[in-house]
C-alpha positions in Angstrom: -0.1 0.1 0.0 1.5 3.5 -1.1 1.9 5.6 2.2 -0.1 8.7 2.8 2.6 10.4 4.2 3.5 13.8 2.8 6.6 14.6 4.9 10.2 13.6 4.3 10.8 12.6 8.2 14.6 12.1 7.5 15.0 15.7 5.9 12.7 17.3 8.8 14.8 15.3 11.3 17.9 16.1 9.6 16.9 20.2 10.0 15.6 19.6 13.4 19.0 18.5 14.8 20.8 21.6 13.1 18.5 23.9 14.7 18.8 22.3 17.9 22.6 22.4 17.9 22.8 25.9 16.3 19.5 27.3 18.0 20.3 30.9 16.7 19.0 33.2 14.0 22.2 33.4 11.9 21.4 29.6 11.4 18.3 29.6 10.8 18.3 32.1 8.3 21.0 30.6 6.3 19.4 27.0 5.9 15.7 29.2 5.8 15.1 28.0 2.0 14.7 24.3 3.6 12.6 25.3 6.2 10.0 27.6 3.9 10.1 25.5 0.7 9.6 22.5 1.7 9.5 21.2 5.7 7.1 23.9 6.3 4.6 23.3 3.4 4.9 19.3 4.4 4.2 19.4 8.0 0.8 21.7 7.2 -0.1 18.9 4.6 0.6 16.2 6.8 -1.8 17.8 9.5 -4.2 18.6 6.8 -4.2 14.3 6.2 -4.4 14.1 9.6 -8.0 15.8 9.9 -9.2 14.4 7.1 -8.5 11.1 8.1 -9.0 11.3 11.6 -12.6 12.5 11.1 -13.7 8.7 10.2 -12.4 8.4 14.0 -13.6 11.7 15.8 -16.2 13.5 13.7 -15.1 16.7 15.6 -12.2 17.4 13.3 -14.0 17.6 9.8 -13.5 21.2 8.3 -10.9 22.0 10.7 -8.3 24.4 9.8 -4.9 22.8 9.7 -3.5 26.4 10.2 -5.4 26.6 13.2 -3.6 23.7 14.5 0.0 24.2 13.8 2.3 25.8 16.1 5.1 28.5 15.1 8.5 27.5 15.1 9.3 31.1 16.7 9.8 30.9 20.7 8.1 33.5 22.8 10.9 34.0 25.0 9.5 37.5 26.4 9.1 35.4 30.1 11.4 32.5 29.6 14.9 32.5 30.7 15.4 30.4 27.9 16.1 33.1 25.1 16.5 30.5 22.4 14.6 31.6 19.4 13.3 28.6 18.0 11.6 25.1 19.1 13.8 22.1 17.6 11.1 20.5 16.8 7.4 20.8 14.6 4.3 20.5 16.4 0.5 20.4 16.5 -2.4 20.0 18.2 -5.8 18.5 16.3 -8.9 19.6 17.9 -12.0 21.7 16.9 -10.6 24.9 18.4 -7.0 24.4 16.9 -4.3 24.7 19.3 -5.8 27.6 21.2 -8.5 25.5 22.6 -8.4 23.9 25.9 -10.2 20.8 24.9 -9.4 17.4 24.3 -7.9 16.5 20.7 -4.1 15.2 19.5 -1.3 16.3 20.1 1.9 15.1 17.8 5.4 16.1 17.9 8.2 16.0 15.4 11.4 15.8 17.4 15.2 14.9 17.1 16.9 12.5 19.8 13.7 10.3 20.9 11.5 13.3 21.3 9.1 12.3 19.1 5.5 11.9 20.6 2.1 11.6 20.2 -0.5 11.9 22.8 -4.4 12.6 23.1 -6.8 13.9 25.8 -7.3 17.1 27.4 -4.4 18.9 29.6 -5.6 21.9 31.1 -9.7 21.2 31.4 -11.4 24.3 32.9 -12.4 24.2 36.3 -16.5 23.3 35.5 -15.0 20.5 32.9 -12.3 19.1 35.7 -14.8 19.2 38.6 -17.4 17.4 36.0 -15.1 14.9 35.4 -14.3 14.5 39.1 -17.8 13.9 39.8 -18.1 11.3 37.2 -15.8 9.4 38.1 -15.9 9.6 42.0 -19.4 7.4 41.1 -17.5 4.8 39.0 -18.0 5.2 35.4 -17.9 1.7 33.5 -17.4 3.2 30.4 -14.3 4.9 30.8 -13.0 1.4 33.3 -13.6 -0.3 29.7 -12.5 2.1 27.7 -8.6 2.0 29.9 -9.3 -1.6 29.9 -8.9 -1.5 25.7 -6.3 -3.4 23.9 -5.7 -0.5 21.7 -5.3 2.2 24.4 -2.8 -0.6 26.3 0.5 1.0 24.3 -0.2 4.6 25.1 -1.2 3.7 29.2 -0.9 4.4 31.5 -2.9 7.7 32.1 -0.9 11.1 32.8 -3.2 12.7 35.4 -0.2 14.9 37.8 -2.5 14.7 40.9 -3.2 16.9 43.5 -1.2 16.0 46.7 -4.6 15.9 49.0 -7.5 15.6 47.9 -10.1 17.9 47.0 -12.6 19.3 50.1 -15.5 17.0 50.4 -14.2 13.4 49.2 -12.5 11.1 52.1 -9.0 10.4 51.6 -9.3 6.5 51.3 -11.9 6.8 48.5 -12.2 3.6 46.0 -11.6 6.3 43.1 -9.1 8.4 44.9 -6.4 8.3 42.0 -9.5 10.1 39.4 -10.5 12.7 41.9 -7.7 14.3 42.6 -6.5 14.0 39.0 -5.9 17.6 37.2 -5.7 16.4 33.7 -6.1 12.9 31.4 -3.5 12.6 29.2 -2.5 9.3 27.5 1.0 9.1 25.2 3.6 7.4 23.3 7.4 8.3 22.4 9.1 7.2 19.7 12.7 6.9 18.8 13.8 8.6 15.0 14.8 5.6 13.7 11.3 4.5 13.6 9.8 7.8 12.7 11.8 8.3 9.9 11.8 4.6 8.5 8.1 3.7 9.2 5.6 5.5 8.0 5.2 8.0 10.4 1.5 9.5 9.0 0.2 5.8 9.5 1.8 5.9 13.0 0.0 9.0 14.4 -3.1 8.0 12.6 -3.3 4.6 14.3 -2.8 6.5 17.7 -5.9 8.9 16.5 -7.7 5.8 16.0 -6.9 3.6 19.3 -7.1 6.8 21.7 -10.0 8.4 20.1 -13.1 6.5 22.2 -10.4 8.3 25.2 -11.0 11.8 23.3 -14.5 11.3 22.6 -15.1 10.5 26.6 -13.1 13.3 27.7 -15.1 15.5 25.2 -18.7 15.0 26.7 -18.0 17.2 29.5 -17.1 20.3 27.4 -20.1 21.8 26.5 -18.9 25.2 25.7 -16.3 27.4 24.6 -13.6 27.6 26.9 -13.3 31.1 28.2 -9.8 31.7 27.5 -7.3 31.0 24.9 -4.3 29.1 25.6 -1.7 27.1 24.2 -1.7 23.3 24.8 2.0 22.9 24.0 3.4 25.8 26.3 1.2 24.3 28.9 1.3 21.1 28.5 4.8 20.6 28.9 4.6 18.2 25.7 7.4 20.1 24.0 
């Protein structure tokens, strides 16, 4: 079967290694032609393809503009001690509101040094959403438990919850669902070596990740009943970069 991957992963990783080792404006300017003419348009086509194919797993992705999902390669250094001007990776968050929406979705990052990754879920849920999820899981949700036992989800476990140190007010510290009650986020993920990313079919790998984690994302999405009250970058807040 012919690959649907429009991204030359080997070339992209070679460029990103160079950027990682020479993260300055002079190097980027000297190599900008490769980025502007090859890597950037290929990455946009890659994300567009994922949205099209991912729509069969998650109908929320229909008609989402891929440009709204892609993170800029330029870093915001205003409030950071790290003044490196560029991100040495390509990344995108696929969700109805693109990279700005704090809603459940799918994250993909191509990064050298074995840091390529796929993730899915919700990282910074708004308070009403988190409280609704907490209340449901405190009662014990059979569907959520069934999703976690799925063979397809197994390679992406465990669920990263970034738990509270203390139980929230109103819950007994010995509650049988304490793990989920203390949760502040719900993310599953997988990390890949450079060899896997460049020698295999990276597009098919990410598409399979979306398929495998779609039920987990769909379960979380039922608690998002209205647009987020603020916009933020999943990449910046998620620590996924």
